Wavefront OBJ file of the C-alpha trace (Angstrom):
o trace
v -17.501 36.007 1.129
v -17.721 36.722 4.383
v -19.356 34.923 7.489
v -22.176 36.525 9.716
v -22.547 34.828 13.076
v -25.619 35.451 15.083
v -26.727 33.575 18.466
v -27.436 30.104 17.232
v -27.191 30.429 13.482
v -24.538 31.828 10.837
v -24.527 32.376 7.083
v -22.269 33.262 4.340
v -22.515 37.063 3.178
v -21.405 37.464 -0.541
v -19.114 40.331 -1.419
v -20.472 43.728 -1.745
v -23.421 42.855 0.630
v -24.065 44.773 4.040
v -24.931 43.098 7.078
v -26.628 44.746 9.930
v -27.473 43.450 13.565
v -30.787 45.260 14.705
v -30.933 43.042 17.991
v -33.752 41.079 17.208
v -33.474 40.840 13.465
v -30.469 40.632 11.009
v -30.700 42.821 7.691
v -28.784 42.002 4.454
v -28.662 44.082 1.485
v -26.299 45.048 -1.530
v -26.115 48.735 -1.592
v -26.090 48.742 -5.572
v -28.893 45.821 -5.340
v -32.723 45.653 -5.066
v -34.007 43.703 -2.094
v -33.697 43.270 1.376
v -33.187 39.957 3.142
v -34.171 39.843 6.927
v -33.423 37.195 9.212
v -34.932 36.705 12.609
v -34.261 33.743 15.213
v -36.441 32.372 17.956
v -35.196 29.632 20.668
v -37.314 27.182 22.400
v -36.823 25.005 25.240
v -37.784 21.889 23.171
v -37.175 21.151 19.459
v -39.063 23.305 16.984
v -41.864 21.177 15.041
v -43.347 21.526 11.765
v -46.845 22.645 13.694
v -44.416 25.392 15.237
v -43.466 26.586 11.621
v -47.063 26.411 10.485
v -47.908 28.514 13.206
v -45.364 30.949 12.417
v -46.394 31.123 8.672
v -49.975 31.393 9.576
v -50.568 34.453 7.189
v -49.082 32.695 4.136
v -50.953 29.589 4.965
v -54.370 31.465 5.148
v -53.546 33.395 2.169
v -53.609 29.922 0.215
v -49.866 30.564 -0.759
v -48.491 27.016 -1.765
v -45.747 25.918 1.179
v -42.635 24.130 -0.363
v -40.728 21.943 1.722
v -37.045 22.698 2.064
v -33.706 21.894 3.424
v -31.161 24.664 3.420
v -27.926 24.376 5.514
v -28.464 23.034 8.800
v -32.257 23.938 8.652
v -35.460 22.173 7.280
v -38.676 24.063 6.834
v -41.078 25.532 4.406
v -40.950 28.404 1.847
v -43.351 30.571 0.036
v -43.392 32.689 -2.836
v -45.881 35.888 -3.078
v -46.089 38.387 -5.807
v -48.547 41.172 -5.201
v -49.097 45.124 -5.608
v -45.752 44.928 -7.960
v -43.861 43.339 -5.268
v -41.775 40.119 -5.004
v -41.585 38.290 -1.381
v -40.186 34.942 -0.618
v -40.535 33.442 3.054
v -38.849 30.807 4.649
v -39.693 29.130 7.937
v -37.081 27.167 9.076
v -36.150 24.807 12.120
v -33.001 23.468 13.207
v -33.185 21.692 17.048
v -34.507 24.279 19.312
v -33.973 27.288 16.816
v -36.652 28.700 14.445
v -35.772 31.102 11.898
v -37.997 33.676 10.016
v -36.735 34.916 6.822
v -38.046 37.142 4.242
v -36.602 38.467 0.955
v -38.365 41.476 -0.909
v -37.978 43.700 -4.003
v -40.097 45.273 -6.359
v -41.777 42.289 -8.625
v -39.791 43.580 -11.913
v -36.463 43.016 -9.939
v -37.132 39.694 -8.756
v -34.599 37.669 -10.596
v -31.703 40.235 -10.304
v -30.241 39.016 -6.838
v -32.480 35.908 -5.969
v -29.812 33.523 -6.851
v -27.347 35.278 -4.396
v -30.096 35.558 -1.644
v -30.936 31.710 -2.242
v -27.137 30.834 -1.831
v -26.917 32.926 1.334
v -30.070 31.132 2.626
v -28.192 27.654 1.675
v -25.004 28.488 3.693
v -27.169 28.515 6.874
v -25.474 26.669 9.628
v -26.556 25.924 13.119
v -24.135 27.212 15.679
v -23.969 25.523 19.023
l 1 2 3 4 5 6 7 8 9 10 11 12 13 14 15 16 17 18 19 20 21 22 23 24 25 26 27 28 29 30 31 32 33 34 35 36 37 38 39 40 41 42 43 44 45 46 47 48 49 50 51 52 53 54 55 56 57 58 59 60 61 62 63 64 65 66 67 68 69 70 71 72 73 74 75 76 77 78 79 80 81 82 83 84 85 86 87 88 89 90 91 92 93 94 95 96 97 98 99 100 101 102 103 104 105 106 107 108 109 110 111 112 113 114 115 116 117 118 119 120 121 122 123 124 125 126 127 128 129 130
């Protein structure tokens, strides 16, 4: 397990997973795996509100997806699961203080259970970096 640090946040990366910083988004994948985890962070001048997260999740809410309230690491927010066109997607919209994170994990629907536990462990390790 290694630690990936970004401005404002960090998470634990499992052995065998690659982490790539693409300026405004961090990408995580296992070269022998089935999906990709993406994390984008945004900072406000004031604390992020639940309404801010709903605005970020507008597409999922408009599609009628069921929002699940979550607490992961130092962050709180909402999560959605979407399965369509033989694809599996999980979205997290999270906030801690003035930082909002938009996180997506995607893979083929038939492979959705292959690495989702590792992905959820990564998300659970999220820490707010002051």
